[in-house]
Backbone as a ProteinNet text record, in pm:
[ID]
protein_1_A
[PRIMARY]
MKLAGLTAIVPGAARPIGRAIANILAAENVNLIVPTFDWPESIKEMEEEFSEKGYSYSSLPVDLRSEEGVQKLFAHTKERFGKLHILVNNIERGGMPVVHGSYDHPHNRDQWDLEISTTLKAKWLLFHHALPLMQESKEGVVLNISSISGIEGRSGAGAAFFNDAYSAANRAISSFTETWAREASPGIRVNELMLGLIQHRHGEETRGWQTLNENEKQHIKQQCLLGRTGTPEEVAKTALFLIRDADYMTGSVLKMDGGFSLGSKKVPEMPEGILE
[TERTIARY]
460.6	362.7	405.6	429.6	468	343.1	345.4	224.4	210.8	318.3	312.5	215.9	121.4	24.7	-100.1	-103	-222.4	-328.2	-449.3	-560.2	-616.1	-642.7	-694	-816.1	-912.5	-1025.7	-998.5	-1002.6	-974	-1086.7	-1189.2	-1291.1	-1231.8	-1295.2	-1252.1	-1125.9	-1086.1	-961.7	-973.9	-1094.7	-1109.8	-1069.5	-1063.3	-1029.4	-886.7	-826.6	-682.2	-629.8	-693.7	-638.2	-649.1	-765.6	-780.3	-688.4	-671.4	-583.1	-438.7	-394.5	-257.2	-234.7	-333.9	-321	-320.3	-409.7	-412.9	-281	-224.2	-97.4	16.1	22	134	120.9	-2.1	-21.7	9	-33.8	-6.3	143.5	217.1	363.1	425.8	351.2	396.1	340	284.6	228.3	106.1	23.7	-103.6	-211.9	-298.9	-415.3	-518.7	-582.1	-674.8	-817.9	-910.6	-1052.8	-1092.8	-1141.6	-1173.2	-1320.7	-1407.5	-1548.4	-1564.7	-1653.5	-1676.9	-1824.9	-1854.9	-1995.5	-2026	-1963.9	-1987.8	-1854.5	-1847.6	-1728.3	-1688.5	-1775.5	-1746.1	-1617	-1585.1	-1461.4	-1339.6	-1346.8	-1235.9	-1221.7	-1333	-1329.1	-1260.2	-1296.7	-1234.5	-1084.7	-1047.1	-905.4	-831.2	-891.5	-831.2	-810	-912.9	-903.8	-797.5	-788.9	-685.3	-546.1	-529.3	-399.4	-359.8	-451.1	-418.5	-389.9	-462.6	-439.4	-304.1	-271.5	-143	-26.3	-43.7	62.7	67.8	-28.5	-27.9	-66.8	-147.2	-188.6	-282.7	-277.6	-376.4	-492.6	-599.2	-708.5	-841.8	-946.4	-1082.3	-1163.9	-1229.3	-1310.9	-1456.9	-1543.6	-1684.2	-1771.1	-1884.8	-1974.6	-2053.9	-2059.6	-2136.7	-2167.8	-2290.9	-2329.6	-2298.5	-2194.3	-2147.8	-2241.1	-2345.5	-2446.9	-2551.2	-2546.7	-2644.1	-2585.1	-2652.2	-2600	-2593.5	-2693.3	-2692.4	-2572.3	-2545.3	-2431.3	-2300.2	-2286.3	-2163.1	-2146.2	-2253.7	-2246.1	-2197.3	-2244.5	-2200.1	-2052.2	-2008.1	-1867.1	-1777.9	-1815.2	-1729.6	-1742.6	-1858	-1870	-1778.8	-1774.6	-1685.4	-1538.9	-1505.3	-1367.8	-1323.2	-1409.4	-1374.5	-1362.7	-1451.3	-1446.9	-1321.3	-1282.9	-1169.8	-1035.5	-1018.7	-888.1	-885.3	-1001.8	-1005.6	-1003.5	-923	-907.8	-906.9	-916.2	-904.4	-817.3	-722.2	-628.5	-630.5	-669.1	-659.4	-789.4	-845.1	-959.2	-919.7	-913.6	-889.9	-1027.2	-1076.1	-1212.9	-1217.9	-1200.2	-1190.4	-1319.5	-1423.4	-1553.6	-1618.1	-1658.4	-1720.6	-1794	-1877.9	-1939.5	-1963.4	-1888.9	-1899.8	-1939.1	-2051.9	-2091.5	-2016.3	-1953.1	-1882.1	-1979.5	-1989	-2077.3	-2052.3	-1925.8	-1894.1	-1947.6	-1976.2	-2031.8	-2182.6	-2225.4	-2365	-2453.9	-2395.6	-2478.1	-2555.2	-2660.8	-2737.1	-2812.1	-2830.4	-2916.6	-3060.1	-3096	-3232.9	-3265.2	-3164	-3189.3	-3258.2	-3351.9	-3418.9	-3322.2	-3212.5	-3119.7	-3040.8	-3051	-2983	-3078.9	-3192.8	-3296.3	-3241.5	-3153.8	-3102.8	-2956.8	-2901.3	-2758.3	-2718.2	-2795.4	-2763.6	-2754.4	-2858.1	-2859.4	-2746.2	-2713	-2604.4	-2470.5	-2446.8	-2319.8	-2307.9	-2416.8	-2413.2	-2403.6	-2485.9	-2490.8	-2362.2	-2300	-2177.1	-2055.9	-2045.3	-1927.4	-1926.6	-2043.9	-2052.6	-2110.8	-2232.7	-2297.7	-2218.6	-2170	-2095.5	-1969.3	-1901.9	-1783.4	-1821.1	-1932	-1975.7	-2008	-2079.9	-2115	-1990.8	-1893.1	-1770.7	-1698.6	-1682.2	-1613	-1693.4	-1822	-1906.8	-1899.8	-1900.6	-1899.3	-1758.2	-1660	-1520.8	-1464.9	-1507	-1444.1	-1442.7	-1554.5	-1548.3	-1447.9	-1442.2	-1349.3	-1204.6	-1181	-1046.2	-1000.6	-1092.6	-1055.8	-1013.3	-1061	-1014.9	-867.1	-817.9	-677.5	-585.6	-640.7	-565.7	-500.7	-459	-401.8	-451.9	-456.3	-504.4	-503.2	-543.1	-541.3	-665.5	-731.3	-836.6	-784.7	-794.1	-752.3	-871.5	-921.8	-1030.4	-973.2	-1021.6	-981.1	-1087.4	-1044.2	-1138.5	-1086.5	-1153	-1121.3	-1112.7	-1025.8	-1018	-1144.6	-1237.1	-1367.4	-1432.4	-1399.2	-1452.3	-1403	-1290.7	-1238.5	-1282.3	-1272	-1292.8	-1440.5	-1519.5	-1657.5	-1665.2	-1782.7	-1800.9	-1763.4	-1632.2	-1584.3	-1442.3	-1399.2	-1262.5	-1229.8	-1101.5	-1054.5	-1112.5	-1156.6	-1211.9	-1361.7	-1425.6	-1572.5	-1627.5	-1551.2	-1598.9	-1607.7	-1535.7	-1522.1	-1595.5	-1623	-1671.8	-1817.1	-1905.5	-2047.6	-2081.4	-2198.7	-2236	-2245.8	-2321.4	-2339.9	-2209.4	-2133.5	-2004	-1910.7	-1909.8	-1824.7	-1868.1	-1997.8	-2048.5	-2014.5	-2027.5	-1995.2	-1847.9	-1761.3	-1618.5	-1578.8	-1648.2	-1620.1	-1658.3	-1763.7	-1809.6	-1714.8	-1639	-1547.7	-1445.6	-1401.2	-1303.9	-1362.6	-1492.3	-1558.3	-1555	-1583.3	-1573	-1432.5	-1332.3	-1194	-1161.5	-1200.5	-1169.8	-1249.6	-1378.5	-1462.7	-1415.5	-1386.2	-1344.1	-1208.6	-1119.4	-989.3	-1008.4	-1100.6	-1131	-1193.1	-1289	-1363.7	-1276.3	-1182.1	-1102.5	-974.3	-939	-813.3	-820	-705	-570.5	-513.2	-578.4	-515.7	-525.2	-624.2	-647.7	-633.3	-548.1	-527.4	-623.8	-675.4	-766.7	-714.4	-680	-630.7	-701.1	-678.4	-748	-647.8	-661.7	-580.5	-671.4	-651.5	-737.1	-669.8	-733.7	-672.2	-720.3	-629.9	-664.2	-697.9	-655.5	-683.2	-580.2	-627.6	-542.4	-583.5	-486.5	-518.7	-615.4	-717.7	-827.2	-926.9	-899	-992.1	-990	-1075.6	-1086.5	-973	-881.6	-773.6	-780.6	-666.7	-661.6	-724.3	-769.9	-835.2	-974.2	-1037.5	-1177.2	-1259.1	-1388.8	-1476.6	-1475.4	-1469.5	-1470.1	-1349.3	-1233	-1110.3	-1116.1	-1173.2	-1178	-1270.5	-1362.4	-1452.8	-1386.4	-1274.5	-1209.2	-1126	-1115.3	-1023.6	-883.1	-784.8	-645.8	-618.6	-681.6	-663	-715.8	-831	-889.3	-801.6	-747.1	-658.6	-533.6	-475.7	-355.6	-384	-501.2	-538.7	-544.7	-601.5	-612.3	-474.3	-387.9	-253.7	-174.4	-196.3	-127.5	-175.8	-297.8	-350.4	-271.6	-218.5	-136.5	3.6	52.2	185.8	291.9	268	363.7	344	241.3	224.3	170.5	112.3	60	-40	-112.6	-199.3	-117.5	-175.6	-106	-134.8	-67.4	-85.9	-136.5	-205.7	-248.7	-132.7	-18.2	98	148.4	141.9	180.9	83.9	-43.5	-142.9	-112.5	-80.8	-54.2	66.2	170.6	289.8	256.2	173.6	135.4	44.1	-45.4	-132.1	-48.7	53.6	140	209.4	254.3	316.2	219.8	96.1	-1.1	-38.2	-38.5	-74.9	41.9	158.9	272.3	363	386	494.4	450.1	326.6	282.8	227.4	315	270.9	216.1	257.2	212.4	117.7	47.7	-53.1	-189.6	-282.5	-422.3	-509.6	-623.5	-712	-659.5	-560.9	-495.9	-550	-547.3	-585.2	-461.4	-417.7	-301.1	-349.4	-321.3	-366.3	-262.1	-306.6	-216.9	-278.9	-248.3	-313.5	-217.2	-86.7	9.9	6.2	-52.6	-64.8	-182.7	-278.9	-395	-472.4	-495.4	-577.7	-504.3	-374.4	-297.9	-271.8	-289.1	-241.3	-312.8	-429.9	-504.5	-451.6	-366.3	-313.1	-163.4	-124	15.3	85.8	215	295.4	353.7	313.5	363	506.7	569.2	700.6	691	796.9	798.6	797.1	703.2	701.3	821.9	851.3	966.7	947.2	822	796	813	774.4	776.5	878.9	938.7	1033.8	1171.7	1245.3	1382.6	1480
-613.5	-719.7	-804.3	-930.8	-1020.8	-1062.1	-1039.8	-1055.6	-1192.7	-1261.8	-1387.8	-1486.3	-1536	-1633	-1573.2	-1441	-1377.1	-1362.7	-1329	-1315.9	-1174.3	-1119.4	-982.7	-979.5	-897	-865	-729.4	-724.6	-601.3	-573.3	-498.6	-458.4	-363.7	-356.1	-262.3	-304.2	-431.1	-474.9	-483.3	-473.7	-471.1	-336.7	-233.9	-99.5	-64.9	40.4	60.9	72.7	149.3	164.8	34.1	-27.3	-155.7	-260.8	-257.1	-353.6	-336.1	-210.5	-184	-230.9	-208.7	-253.9	-405.8	-469.9	-616.2	-672.8	-612	-659.5	-649	-536.2	-517.9	-610.5	-644.1	-740.6	-881.9	-915.9	-1049.4	-1072.5	-965.9	-976.9	-1011.5	-984.3	-1020.9	-1156.5	-1230.6	-1364.4	-1363	-1258.6	-1249.9	-1317.3	-1395.1	-1451.9	-1343.1	-1339.5	-1232.1	-1282.2	-1209.6	-1222.9	-1092.8	-1102.6	-981.5	-983.3	-917.7	-907.1	-816.3	-854.2	-777.9	-746.7	-645.1	-606.9	-565.8	-456.8	-412.1	-408	-338.2	-335.1	-476.3	-546.6	-686	-703	-608.4	-621.1	-609	-517.8	-501	-623.1	-682.6	-802	-916.2	-935.5	-1041.4	-1017.9	-894.7	-859.7	-886.3	-849	-872.7	-1021.4	-1100.5	-1244.7	-1309.1	-1266.3	-1320	-1283.4	-1158.2	-1113.7	-1190.2	-1201.7	-1267	-1416.1	-1478.2	-1619.8	-1640.1	-1553.5	-1563.7	-1544.8	-1458.2	-1432	-1536.1	-1627.8	-1735.3	-1694.3	-1590.4	-1544	-1644.2	-1648.4	-1721.2	-1625.7	-1642.8	-1546.2	-1613.4	-1545.2	-1587.8	-1465.2	-1470.4	-1360.3	-1403.5	-1321.4	-1357.8	-1233	-1242.5	-1127.7	-1104.6	-979.5	-946.6	-797.7	-764.5	-625.7	-589.8	-510.5	-480	-386.3	-336.8	-257.5	-345.7	-474.8	-571.2	-647.5	-644.1	-716.6	-865.7	-918.5	-1060.6	-1094.5	-1007.8	-1031	-1026.8	-931.4	-919.3	-1040	-1088.9	-1207.7	-1328.5	-1341.7	-1451.3	-1436.5	-1311.2	-1285.3	-1338.2	-1311.3	-1354.5	-1503.6	-1560.2	-1706	-1772.3	-1715.2	-1766.9	-1750.6	-1636.4	-1611.8	-1715.7	-1742.5	-1839.8	-1979.3	-2013.5	-2145.9	-2163.7	-2058.4	-2068.8	-2060.7	-1965	-1943.1	-1958.1	-1971.6	-1997.4	-1874.3	-1774.5	-1655.1	-1530.9	-1416.2	-1287.6	-1196.4	-1129.8	-1044.1	-899.1	-876.5	-743.6	-711.4	-595.9	-544.5	-410.7	-404.4	-277.7	-224.7	-127.2	-79.6	20.4	-32.8	47	32.2	97.3	88.2	225.7	275	406.8	422	523.8	564.3	714.3	789.4	934.3	994.9	1058.1	1125.9	1257.1	1278.2	1403.5	1507.7	1625.2	1729.4	1761.7	1758.2	1790.6	1685.1	1565.2	1457.2	1445.3	1437.6	1407.9	1531.4	1647.3	1765.6	1761.5	1840.4	1856.5	1729.5	1712.6	1604.6	1620.9	1740	1764.5	1698.5	1659.8	1596.5	1461	1427.2	1296.6	1178.7	1189	1076	1059.4	1157.9	1148.4	1116.8	1058.9	1031.9	952.2	854.7	768.1	797.6	903.6	927.7	956.3	1037.8	1071	944.6	860.4	737.3	643.9	640.7	555.5	598.2	728.7	778.8	748.4	765.3	740.6	590.6	511.6	368.4	296.4	338.8	272.6	323.8	454.8	514	495.1	487.8	486.7	355.9	323	204.1	77.3	63.3	-57.6	-71.6	40.3	34.1	-14.6	36.7	-5.3	-154.5	-200.9	-343.1	-430.6	-389.6	-468.5	-476.8	-362.9	-366.2	-445.3	-420	-481.8	-634.1	-687.5	-832.8	-889.9	-805.5	-851.4	-866.3	-778.6	-770.8	-903.7	-975.8	-1102.1	-1200.9	-1208.5	-1300.5	-1254.5	-1124.2	-1072.2	-1091.3	-1079.8	-1096.6	-1239.4	-1334.2	-1472	-1485.3	-1396.3	-1401.5	-1328.1	-1259.8	-1190.6	-1060.2	-1051.3	-926.8	-903.4	-776.7	-745.8	-596.7	-561.1	-421.7	-392.8	-282.8	-228	-96.9	-83.5	40.6	99	211.8	282.5	374.6	361.7	451.4	560.5	686.5	797.9	903.7	1016.6	1123.1	1257.1	1345.2	1480.6	1560.6	1501	1566.5	1590.3	1507.5	1525.8	1653.9	1707.1	1835.1	1947.8	1922.9	2027.3	2051.3	1944.6	1957.6	2002.1	2042.7	2089.5	2237.2	2263.1	2400.9	2404.3	2522	2540.5	2460.7	2427.4	2360.1	2220.4	2158.5	2023.7	2018.6	2133.3	2137.7	2055.4	2043.1	1966.4	1816.9	1771.1	1627.2	1575.9	1662.2	1615.5	1654.4	1559	1584.1	1597.7	1654.8	1687.6	1564	1464.2	1344.9	1268.1	1259.6	1191.5	1260.6	1392.3	1468.1	1447	1451.1	1430.1	1289.6	1191.5	1054	1040.2	1106.1	1095.5	1165	1272.5	1333.1	1237.1	1161.5	1067.7	949.7	917	802.5	823.4	946.8	972.4	943.9	964.4	927.4	776.1	703.2	556.9	514	574.6	535.1	544.3	654.1	672.5	576.4	561.1	470.5	326.9	285.1	147.2	117.7	217.3	196.5	164.8	234.1	205	65.6	37.3	-87.7	-209.4	-198	-313.4	-331.3	-232.9	-240.7	-354.1	-405.9	-365.3	-444.1	-552.1	-640.9	-595.2	-511.9	-474.6	-324	-283.1	-140.8	-95.7	25.7	83.8	222.1	240.5	369	407.4	530.2	584.4	650.2	620.9	684.2	775	905.3	1005.7	1053	1024.7	1048.4	1178.4	1239.7	1353.4	1308.7	1385.7	1351.8	1250.5	1131.5	1021.4	981.8	947.3	900.1	782	783.5	685.9	709.5	806.6	837.5	988.5	1057.9	1203.4	1272.8	1197.8	1256.2	1209.6	1202.5	1155.6	1017.1	986.4	858.4	845.1	957.8	955	1042.8	1015.1	1097.2	1242.4	1264	1400.8	1479	1416.9	1484.9	1517.9	1428	1447	1560.3	1599.2	1709	1845.8	1851.8	1979.1	2026.6	2158.1	2209.5	2216.9	2250.4	2247.3	2347.8	2464.7	2564.1	2513.2	2446.7	2393	2281.9	2198.8	2091.9	2149.6	2250.4	2312	2380.5	2442.7	2509	2406.9	2291	2187.2	2135.6	2113	2064.8	2168.4	2295.5	2401.7	2408.8	2363.7	2357.3	2256	2152.7	2053.3	2109.5	2111.2	2164.4	2086.9	1960.4	1879.6	1893.4	1968	1999.9	1888.9	1786.1	1674.2	1595.2	1507.1	1413.4	1290.7	1205.9	1086.5	966.2	855.8	733	621.1	522	407.7	335.7	330.8	263.3	336.4	469.5	546.3	521.7	509.7	476.9	340.4	243.6	107.7	103	178.3	180.9	237.8	340.6	400.6	306.6	239	140.4	28.6	-15.5	-121.2	-74.6	48.9	103.6	97.8	143.2	146.2	5.9	-88.8	-226.5	-299.9	-291	-373.8	-308.5	-178	-114.6	-22.8	25.6	127.3	61.3	-11.3	-93	-12.2	114.6	195.5	306.3	282.8	378.1	312.6	376.5	335.3	457.1	461.8	577.3	699.2	679.5	791.2	810	935.1	969.2	1023.8	954.5	996.1	1056.3	1182.4	1253.9	1239.7	1195.1	1173.8	1245	1374.6	1453.2	1543.5	1519	1602.1	1748.1	1776.6	1915	1989.4	1916	1980.3	2066.3	2013	2085.1	2203.3	2215.5	2330	2433.8	2394.4	2475.8	2606.8	2625.1	2748.8	2864.4	2832.8	2936.5	2949.3	3053.2	3075.3	3149.2	3129	3197.9	3324.4	3442.4	3566.4	3595.8	3689.8	3731.8	3796.5	3781.9	3839	3993.1	4060.1	4207	4267.7	4389.3	4456.7	4482.9	4503.7	4537.4	4686.1	4732	4876	4913.2	4810.4	4839.8	4869	4953.6	4986.4	4942.7
-1463.8	-1484.3	-1602.5	-1579.9	-1688.1	-1765.7	-1896.1	-1976.6	-2042.9	-2064.9	-2139.3	-2072.4	-2153	-2104.3	-2042.4	-2024.1	-1971	-2080.9	-2039.7	-2133.8	-2129.8	-2248.5	-2260	-2349.6	-2311.1	-2398.5	-2460.8	-2594.4	-2667	-2766.5	-2725.5	-2822.2	-2926.1	-3041.1	-3144	-3216.5	-3204.3	-3268.2	-3419.8	-3471.9	-3617.3	-3675.7	-3592.9	-3638.4	-3596.1	-3653.8	-3638.7	-3496.2	-3407.6	-3273	-3194.7	-3194.8	-3127.1	-3186.7	-3317.9	-3385.6	-3338.9	-3330.9	-3287.5	-3144.8	-3056.7	-2918.3	-2911.4	-2986.7	-2988.9	-3039.5	-3142	-3197.4	-3096.8	-3025.3	-2932.9	-2812.2	-2772.4	-2664.8	-2711.6	-2832	-2885.7	-2901.6	-2932	-2942.5	-2807.6	-2698.4	-2563	-2521.5	-2620.9	-2598.1	-2506.8	-2523.8	-2453.3	-2536.7	-2473	-2539.5	-2559.5	-2676.5	-2709.4	-2725.2	-2665.4	-2695.7	-2764.5	-2887.6	-2963.2	-3004.4	-2925.1	-2963	-3084	-3174.3	-3296.6	-3309.9	-3390.7	-3408.3	-3551.5	-3598.3	-3734.6	-3810	-3921.9	-4005.7	-4053.4	-4124.5	-4163.6	-4242.7	-4330.7	-4407.3	-4317.2	-4221.8	-4127.6	-4037.3	-3998.6	-3914.8	-3988.9	-4114	-4194.9	-4207.8	-4234	-4246.3	-4116.1	-4003.2	-3872.8	-3848	-3872.9	-3847.6	-3935.7	-4059.4	-4148	-4097.5	-4054.8	-4004.3	-3878.4	-3782.9	-3656.5	-3677.8	-3769.8	-3798.2	-3865.8	-3960.8	-4029.6	-3933.4	-3833.8	-3737.3	-3626	-3625.7	-3528.5	-3388.3	-3375.5	-3243.8	-3178	-3046.5	-2968.3	-2944.2	-3021.9	-3012.4	-3040.8	-2998.7	-3029	-3066.5	-3180.8	-3229.5	-3228.7	-3169.7	-3167.4	-3175.2	-3245.6	-3258.5	-3130.4	-3086.2	-2966.3	-2967.2	-2930.2	-2910.7	-2766.2	-2744.9	-2609.7	-2534	-2600	-2531.2	-2465.2	-2493.2	-2442.3	-2324.4	-2210.2	-2094.4	-2121.5	-2190.4	-2223	-2311.9	-2409.6	-2497.1	-2421.5	-2329.8	-2251.2	-2159.4	-2101.3	-2016.9	-2096.9	-2219.7	-2306.6	-2340.3	-2357.2	-2386.9	-2275.4	-2150.1	-2039.9	-2012.5	-2041	-2032.2	-2134.5	-2255	-2359.5	-2318.8	-2259.4	-2216.3	-2113.9	-2016.2	-1912.6	-1970	-2063.1	-2123.9	-2208.8	-2283.5	-2376.1	-2304.5	-2213.6	-2152.9	-2000.3	-1937.9	-1794.8	-1707.5	-1745.9	-1664.3	-1752.4	-1685.3	-1753.4	-1669.1	-1734.4	-1663	-1710.5	-1836.2	-1895.5	-1968.5	-1940	-2015.6	-2075.1	-2207.1	-2275.8	-2316.5	-2243.8	-2261.7	-2377.1	-2497.4	-2620.2	-2699.9	-2652.5	-2718.4	-2713.2	-2829.3	-2835.7	-2968	-2975.9	-3101.7	-3092.4	-3171.5	-3165.2	-3298	-3303.4	-3425.8	-3441.2	-3555.2	-3580.1	-3633.6	-3572.1	-3624.2	-3770.9	-3813.2	-3951.7	-4048.1	-3996.5	-4079.2	-4058.5	-3934.5	-3903.8	-3899.2	-3867.5	-3851.1	-3720.5	-3713.2	-3590.4	-3550.8	-3419.9	-3370.3	-3419.2	-3464.9	-3509.5	-3643.1	-3719.5	-3848.7	-3828.9	-3914.8	-3902.9	-3902.8	-3980.7	-3985.6	-3855.9	-3765.2	-3635.7	-3521.6	-3556.6	-3456.4	-3337.1	-3365.2	-3258.7	-3223.4	-3281	-3265.7	-3121.2	-3051.4	-2912.1	-2827.2	-2833.9	-2754.9	-2795.7	-2924.3	-2972.4	-2912.3	-2908.8	-2854.5	-2705.7	-2631.6	-2487.8	-2458.6	-2523.5	-2491.3	-2530.2	-2639.5	-2683.6	-2607.8	-2593.3	-2530.6	-2379.5	-2317.7	-2171.7	-2116.7	-2159.8	-2104.1	-2132.8	-2255.6	-2291.3	-2207.8	-2179.8	-2093.1	-1953.9	-1902.1	-1768.2	-1766.2	-1866.8	-1872.7	-1879	-1958.6	-1969.8	-1835.3	-1768.9	-1639.5	-1536.6	-1530.7	-1429	-1436.3	-1557.1	-1571.8	-1580.8	-1607	-1608.2	-1467.6	-1376.7	-1245.7	-1169.8	-1158	-1082.7	-1141.9	-1274.1	-1338.7	-1319.9	-1326.4	-1306.5	-1162.2	-1067	-926.4	-896.3	-974.5	-958.4	-991.8	-1078.4	-1119.8	-1022.8	-923.7	-817.7	-864.5	-991.7	-1042.3	-1183.8	-1221.5	-1355.9	-1380.3	-1502.1	-1544.3	-1627.5	-1597.2	-1682	-1739.5	-1870.2	-1936	-2010	-1960.1	-2027	-2134.6	-2255.8	-2363.4	-2374.8	-2361.9	-2369.2	-2465.4	-2468.4	-2563.6	-2491.9	-2543.4	-2488.5	-2518.6	-2592.6	-2608.6	-2473	-2373.8	-2240	-2176.1	-2224.2	-2178.4	-2270.2	-2400.1	-2499.8	-2532	-2536	-2581.3	-2726.3	-2768.1	-2906.8	-2913.5	-2904	-2905.1	-2958.6	-2998	-3043	-3167.5	-3180.7	-3302	-3318	-3207.8	-3216.3	-3236.2	-3253.6	-3261.3	-3376.1	-3483	-3599.1	-3570.1	-3464.9	-3441.6	-3318.9	-3221.7	-3092.3	-3071	-3084	-3064.7	-2915.7	-2888.3	-2750.5	-2660.5	-2703.7	-2620.5	-2605.8	-2713.1	-2709.9	-2610.6	-2611.5	-2519.8	-2375.1	-2350.4	-2214.6	-2165	-2252.8	-2215.9	-2179.3	-2254.8	-2227.6	-2098.3	-2062.9	-1932.7	-1820.8	-1839	-1735.8	-1718.9	-1822.9	-1813.6	-1702.7	-1683.4	-1577.3	-1439.3	-1423.6	-1298.6	-1280.3	-1389.9	-1385.7	-1343.7	-1405.9	-1379.4	-1232	-1168.2	-1026.6	-938.8	-969.4	-889.8	-903.3	-1024.8	-1048.2	-986.2	-985.6	-921.4	-773.5	-709.9	-568.9	-554.5	-642	-632.4	-658	-750.3	-792.9	-713.4	-630.1	-555.6	-451	-409.2	-449.9	-566.7	-604.4	-702.5	-846	-876.1	-1016.1	-1030.8	-1121.8	-1149.8	-1258.9	-1243.5	-1342.7	-1380.2	-1505.8	-1553.8	-1683.5	-1723.7	-1841.1	-1935	-2062.7	-2165.8	-2247.4	-2231.8	-2295.7	-2424.4	-2536.3	-2667	-2730.5	-2803.9	-2887.7	-3027.9	-3125.7	-3265.3	-3312.3	-3342.2	-3385.4	-3527	-3608.4	-3743.1	-3733.3	-3814.2	-3815.4	-3702.2	-3613.6	-3504	-3482.5	-3552.9	-3551.8	-3626.7	-3682	-3761.3	-3905.4	-3968.5	-4107.1	-4120.7	-4239.2	-4271.9	-4210.9	-4178.8	-4135.7	-4229.6	-4234.6	-4320.2	-4276.6	-4143.5	-4093.5	-4140.7	-4136.3	-4178.9	-4327.3	-4405.2	-4550.4	-4591.4	-4504	-4538.3	-4521.6	-4450.7	-4421.3	-4539.6	-4556	-4657.2	-4597	-4678.4	-4633.3	-4520.7	-4528.7	-4422.7	-4288.8	-4293.1	-4170.4	-4112.1	-4199.3	-4151.8	-4086.7	-4149.1	-4093.9	-3961.4	-3951.6	-3825.5	-3712.3	-3739.8	-3637.2	-3598.8	-3696	-3664.9	-3586.1	-3617.7	-3543.2	-3399.4	-3375.1	-3238.8	-3155	-3221.2	-3152.1	-3132.4	-3011.1	-2986.1	-3062.5	-3091.2	-3166.7	-3316.8	-3359.1	-3499.9	-3586.4	-3526.5	-3605.4	-3522.4	-3589.8	-3520	-3477.7	-3393.9	-3347.2	-3434.3	-3405.4	-3481.5	-3390.4	-3446.3	-3365.1	-3297.6	-3364.7	-3307.6	-3182.7	-3185	-3066.6	-2951.7	-2983.3	-2880.8	-2819.7	-2906.2	-2858.4	-2765.4	-2797.2	-2711.5	-2573.8	-2571.9	-2444.4	-2366.1	-2437.4	-2372.3	-2309.6	-2381.1	-2327.7	-2200	-2198.9	-2077	-1959.7	-1981.3	-1872.2	-1826.5	-1918.3	-1883.1	-1818.8	-1878.5	-1836.4	-1732.1	-1747	-1671.6	-1558.9	-1562.7	-1466	-1340	-1269.2	-1156.4	-1039.2	-1029.3	-915.2	-959.4	-1069.7	-1116.3	-1114.4	-1048.5	-1058.9	-1032.3	-1099.3	-1089.3	-1161.4	-1248.3	-1316.6	-1457.2	-1503.3	-1639.7	-1709.7	-1813.9	-1891	-2022.7	-2040.7	-2160.3	-2270.7	-2388.1	-2502.1	-2622.7	-2634.9	-2740.1	-2816.3	-2801.1	-2871.7	-2832.5	-2716.2	-2671.8	-2730.5	-2788.4	-2851.3	-2751.5	-2632.3	-2535.1	-2472.7	-2498.1	-2449.4	-2557.2	-2683.4	-2794.6	-2817.2	-2759.7	-2782.8	-2697.6	-2603.2	-2514.6	-2537.8	-2608.5	-2640.4	-2526.5	-2516.9	-2415	-2477.3	-2430.2	-2489.3	-2445.6	-2513.4	-2469.3	-2331	-2254.2	-2120.5	-2130.8	-2063.4	-2067.8	-1995.8	-2030.3	-1971	-1821.9	-1780.4	-1641.3	-1617.3	-1499.7	-1472.5	-1363.4	-1299.1	-1193.9	-1249.9	-1183	-1221.7	-1113.9
[MASK]
++++++++++++++++++++++++++++++++++++++++++++++++++++++++++++++++++++++++++++++++++++++++++++++++++++++++++++++++++++++++++++++++++++++++++++++++++++++++++++++++++++++++++++++++++++++++++++++++++++++++++++++++++++++++++++++++++++++++++++++++++++++++++++++++++++++++++++++++++++

């Protein structure tokens, strides 16, 4: 898929993973629509960076949990660039148990609904309203960004990071991926990139990671078969592959977790056996 001149919507570009994906697409001369919501300092930094680099982009505030807001986003996209070819469905809100504690706490009164509405409903709204515009372009790509919390849940080495509602929402994303691949075929591919512990996202540079002692951090890294967490740049490279190069993939879930979800099961030495 030749990317130059195409248009992509990349939510979360104010934060490291979305920023890395937006940067790697802009390097391919893709026009960017970057909806923003919170993190005002990060938004300002993003806009300054993209302007300095001369990107063709448009940044606008929108609550992606609001259908009215999402409709305005796509009206703006059509007005600014005419078409839409790529949707990077990078929108979520996950409360870390190690940070937020139990849903029973008064300060978590709205946390459950926030995790579901941001991680799940907002993705549905984006796809639902993107599809008609993408179908006008005849070809396109939807990339759902999800988490291995949908596999792991609040258990094992990841229990400190994956809240119950967030985990349930991420398991449901794979259902979306398969349904949308059917709905959008044949012109539009829909795939899912399922992430493990990434720096700035459940890994280093997060409040949750900073609460852990050194032994706990080492235990988590040892859970990863590669012995470390991932980086936003590695996520962006994989996202680019799924968008640009994976022409015969749709409805697929690509797990990118450094072997975290496999690390709890070690391979023992081969037994001697009893046969002679």
